[in-house]
N, C-alpha and C positions, 0 to 999 in steps of 0.2 A: 887300896883289890887288889886281892886275892889272882894270880893267873896264872895255869897250871897249865902247858900243854904237852896229851900223848899221845903216840905210836908210836912207831921202831927207829933208829938211826940209821935203817938204811929209805927207807924207803927218801923216796926226795923230794915229796910234798912238806915233807916230814921239816925236812933242810929248805926248803926254797921260806916257811912261813917263819922259821926260829933265826936265821936269816936277816929276814922281813921285825920280825920286834927286835931283833938286837940291832937290827941297820936304823930304828926309829925307840932303841935306848926303850925300850921295852923290859922292866924286869920280870921274868918268869918262871916256874919251873920244870922239869922233862921230866915225865913219867914215857920209863923206854916200860912197853905191855913183856917183853921180851927177857927182862932179867925183872921189877917188879908186880909182874904180872897183875892181876881185874878183878877187882872182890866185883860179887854180881847185883851189894849195896847199889856200886856209881854205877858200875851199867843201868838196873832197871832207874837212876835217875834221871839221866839220857831218854831210857828209852818215852819214858815219861813225858822231857821234855822236847824231843828231835822225832820219834818213833825211828821205830826196829829198820822199817823198807827204806831211814837215808840213811844208818848208822849200818845198815848190816854191806858190804861192800862182794857185790854179787860178777863183780872183774878179774877181786884176789885171786890168783893163781895157787892160795889156796880154799877158794871156793867151789872153783872150780874146778880141782885134784878129787873133792869129795865126791863119793853117789851118789850115783842119778838119786835115787830111793833115800839120799839124806836132803836132796835140795827137793823135791815136786811135798804143796803138800806143807808151806813152811806156816808156821804165827809167832806171834810174838814169844811162846814160850820155846819152842823149839829151836827160836831164828835167835836168841832171852840163850841158851844151853852149847851151843853155835858158839855163838860169839865170847863166853865162857869160857870153852874149850875150847881153842882154840883163837883167839884177842887179835893174829893177823888179816883176824876176815875182816876189821870191823877196818871205817875208812875213814882215813886217815890227814890229815891229824881230825886228832878233837881237843878241843879247846876252852879251858875251864875259863868263863869271864866273869870272877862275883859269883853269880847267880845260874847266870847266862852258857850258855853250850853251843858252841859253833864248830859246826861238821865244816871238813875242809881245808883249802884255803883260797880267799881272795882279801887279796890288800885290801882295796874300798872296805870290804866285811871290818876288814884287823881297821880295819882305819878306826871308823865309827865306834867298835866296840870297845876298842883301852883309851878312849878321849876321855 
């Protein structure tokens, strides 16, 4: 089973998730949004599985710094365009476990997913 964790290296939640994975001897690949970017096809797949509302982190500094006009009237198309332009707006980490997609980090959810 292939496991990939998506995020940025400076994110504390991503760090916690990576420490958890390593502590449980779970092999994974790390994909840094800032270094490797994010393509539309992958984002579309995530949105199809978990919804754009769960992926878009409205509490992120990047989102909060947007102009009010860019925050209002969000729909799937606009939210995806924002997340592609600035992947740091995506709630982190995103974990792909086979064909499953998990957003955020909770040890018990990871435990169940990687068994």
